[in-house]
N, C-alpha and C positions, 0 to 999 in steps of 0.2 A: 504494500500500500504506500501511497505518497505521504510523506511526513508533512506535518503542519497544514493539512487540508481538512476542511470541515466534514463532519458526518452529515449525511443526507437523511433526514428524518422521514420515515414512512409509517403510516397508520393503517391498520386493517379496516377495510370497508365492508366486510362481510365474511361469511364462512362457507365452506364446501363440505358436504356430508352426505351420507347415504340414508335413505329412508324407503322402506318397502321395496328394496331392490333397485331404486332409482338414485342416480347421482344428481344431487341438487346444489344449486348456489342460492344462498339467501343474502341479500344486501340489507345492511342496516337501513332503517327507515329514512334517515337524513340524507342518504345517497340515492334513493330510488328514482328521483327525477332524472338522474343521469342515464337511465335505461331507455328513455324515450326513443322509439323506433328501432330498438335492438331486435325486436321480433321480425323485422324485415330482412334480417341477415340470417343465413343458414349456419354460419360459423363465426367464431370469435377466438381471440387469443386471451387466455387468462394468465395472470401472474399471481403466484401464491407461495406460501411457505409450508413445507412439510417437515415435521420433527423427525420422522423415522426414515425417510428416504433422502438420498443425496440430491442436492440442488443441481439443476442443469444450466443455470446462468452462472458461469464460472467467473470469479471466485466468490460470488455472493451467497447469501442464504436463501435466495429465491429461485423458483423454477417457473418456466413458461410452457404452455401447451396449447396447441390449436384444438379446439373442441367443436363438435356439432351441437347446435342448439335445437333440441327437439320441441320444447315448449318454452314460452316466455310470457310471464304475467308481469308486465311492467309496473302495474299499480302496487302489487304485493311485493315486488322485488325478488321474485322466485323464478329461477331458470332450471330446466331439466336438460342435462348435458350428457356427453359420453362418459362412460365409466373410466376413472383415472387409474384404477388398479394400484392404489397406493395404500401403504399401511397407515394405521391411525384412524380414529373416528372422525375427527373434525380438523379441517385445514383452514388456515387464515388466508383470506383473499385480499389482494392489494390493488389489483387493476383488472379491467376488462377492456379489450380493444376489438372493435369490429374487424372482421377479416376482410382486407382489401386485396384481391388477387394481384393488382398491379404493384403492390408493395410487398406482398408476402409469398407469392407463388413463383418459384424459380423453374424455368423450362429446362435448362441444361445444367445439371448439378452432378457433382461427383463426391464420393465419400471413400475413405480407405477400405481396403478389403476386410480389415478387422477394426471396426469402429471403436472409439474410445468407450471403455467401461467406466461409467461414473462412480461405480462402487469402489474403484481403486483410488479415488480422490479423497483427501482428508475432509471430514465433515466441517461445515462452517456454522457457527452459532452467532447470531447478531440480532440486534433490534433495529439498527440503522444500516444504510449503505455507505460504503467507503469508496473513494476514488482510487483507481489503480493506474490511471493515466489521463491523457488529454487528447482530444480530437483537434487536429490542426487542419485548417483549410488554406492551401497555398496555390494560387493561380488556378482556381477552380478544381483542384484535386484534393482528396481527403486522406489523412494519415492518422493512424492510431499510434500514439507515442506512449510506450510503457517503460518508465525509467528503472523499475525494480523487477527482478525475476523475469526478464523478457524471454530468456531461453526456455524457461519452464512453459510459458504460455505458447510460444512459437512451436514447441514440440507437440503440444496438444492439437495444433491446427494442421499438422502434417497430413496430407491426403484429402483435406476438405476444401472444396471450392468456394463455399459460402458460409457465412456466420450471421447470427442475429446480434447486432451490437446494442448493448444496453448503455444508455447515457441519460444524463439528467437535464431536464428542461430548466436550466438555472435562471433563465430570464423570466420564468413564470413561477418561481418558488416564493410566492407571497401569499399571505392569508386570503386576500381578495380573490386571487385566481384559484386557490385550492378549495374555496367555498363554492365556486361556480360549477353548476351541474348541467347547464344548457348553453348552447351557443348557435350562431348562424354560420353554417359551413360555407366556405367560399366557392360553392359549386352551383352551377346554373340550375334553377328550379328546385334547389334543396330547401326544405322547410327548417325551422328551428329544431335542433336535434340535441338529444342527450349526449354528454361527452363520451359515454361508454359506447355509443353507437357511431363514433367518429374516431379520427386519429388526432384530435385537437391536443395541443400542448397544455391546454387549460384543463386540469383534472385534480382530484383530491391528492393523489400521489403523482407528481410530475415525472414519471418514469417513461422514457422513450425506448422503443425496441424496433430497430431498423434492420432489415435484411440487406446484406451487401455481399458482393463478390470480392474475394481476396485477389488482388492484382499482383502483389509481390510482397515479400518479407525481407526487410533490411536488418540482418542480424547485427551489423556493425553499429548502426545508429539506433537500434531498438524501436523500429517503426514498421507498421504494417500499412501498406498502400491498399485502399479499398475503393470500390465504385462509389458513385454519387450518394451523398447523404444530405439530409435537409436540416442542417444544424449550423450554429455559429462557429467561428474560429475560437479555439480555446475552450471548447465545451468539455465538461467533466465526463470522463469515460469510466464506467463502473464495472463493466465485464462483458461477457459474450456467451452466447449459446450456439453450439454447433448445429448447422442446418442439416436435417435429415429429411429427405423427400417423403419417406413413409409416414412421418408424423407432421411435417410442416407444410407439405404441398397439398393443396386442395384444388383439383382441376375443375370440379363442377360444384360451384357454390351459388347461392341465391343472394342477390343484392337488391336494394331499393331501386325504383325506376330511375331516380336521378343519377344513379351510378352505373346503370346497366350497360351504357355505351363505353365505359372505360376499358382499357386494355386488360387482357386476361392473364398477362404474365408480367413479371418484374423486368424493367429495362435496366440491366446491370452492366451495360457497356461502360468501359472506362473512358476517361477524357483522352482523346487522341488529337494531337496537332499534326496536320498533314503538310503544313507550310505556313509561310507568312500570310497574314490577312491583308488582302488588297481591296480597297474600295474603288470601284470603277466609276468614272463620271457617267452621269445619266442626264436625262432631260425629261420634260413634260411629255414629249412625244412617246417615250417608252411606256409611260403610264397610260397614255391614251390608247396605245396599241392593245393593252390587255383589259382595260376597264370600259372602253367605249365602243370597241369594234362591234360587239353583238348588238348593242343598243342602236348604233348608227345604221346597221344593216336593216334592222326591223323598223326603226323610226328615224329616217334620215334627218328630219327637222327637229328632233328632240333636243331640248336645251339641258345641259349639265351644269349645275351651279358651281361645281368645283373646278372644272377644267375650261370653262368658257372664258375666252380672252375678252369677251364683252364686259366682263365683270371688272369694274374699275379697281376694286381693292385687290383682286387677284393679279391684275396686270402688273402691279408694282411689287409682286412677291414671286417672281418666276425662278428664284434661287432655291426653291424647296417645294415639298408637297404641302399644299394648303388644304386644311380641313376646316369647314365652316359650319357652325350650328349643329355639331354632333349631339344627338339626343338618344342614342341607343343605350338600352339597359339603364345604368346609373349615371350616364353623362347628361349634363344639364346645359344644353345649348353652348357647347364649347367650340371656340375657334383656336386653331393652332397651326403653325408652320413648321414642318419637319425639314431641316436643311439637307440638301444633297451633299454627298462626299464626306459625311460624318456619321459616327455611330451615336445614335440618340437613345438614351435610357429613360424609360418611364417608370417612376416609382410611386408607391402609394399603398395604403392599407388594403386588406382584402375587401373586395367589393367596390372599390373606388372607381372602376372603369378602365383599368390598364389594358386588359385584353380587348375590350370593345373599342378603345381608341387606337390601339396599335394594329389590330387585325381587320375586323369587319369595316370599321369606318374609313380606313385608309385604302 
């Protein structure tokens, strides 16, 4: 573990137990609103603690498992799931994450001929989580840096193509975020949703679990190069779970309608630079070729408010793409000029209209 780093406090949100032959999850009443729309998912990832069985998020005291949801009573906070086949009567539950195939389902995966036996690892007892390293983001690439016992961890990874990286949403580790149980997902047509039916960083225990491909292992510098992550530079790295297709891959799962069009597999390609970036000069004529050709053929006299040189305002701004009065989705009558020959970055909070402005409107 890293010296002089804080412990990350986790609190049980419910229990996992057996009753009448069924494996059940029961959420504490104060967390039940977070289950809103979980019934629309066929699978979820649960994070829990078992006293008698070894943890599979190395080197923490927690385990993760992808389970099928057979029944979900969101109001009572009761879920019926796959049998866990674990010793012990009652397990402590720390998180539920809806299963997103584009984040969790790996198409091409490899594991060693003789997979790691978790029973050979020393048991871990803890109440909080400890940081074993740091996630660094450098020029769009991600590295797991482990300053202590790196060779021990790298040896465990031998033969595995993918891991589930456990990290801490440190930007959201505040009481106001940990009390939040519902939010508005930044997906088109998505309704207000419970945090457990999403992958929101806002949740009672801000534990992240991201599947990634191992691109390379640098023994000399104690770093593991992985595929794209959705985290900040210098994010606390807590541990990892080895990816096994038999337990982590769900090829046929049910999703809500607003997610049904999403990819069915994880995009785990690494960042590849094929050459220097070149910005070629362009002109309004290039845009006209692709945006006005069809309209001009069917309506020769049609007037286009963006490209018409009859527009006095536009005529003075031919050094870029001019967008006037954009009102799609959350845009409120926005005018903007995007200059030619430059890389333009659009930033803003989720739902502010970045995609609407940068793609459909332009």
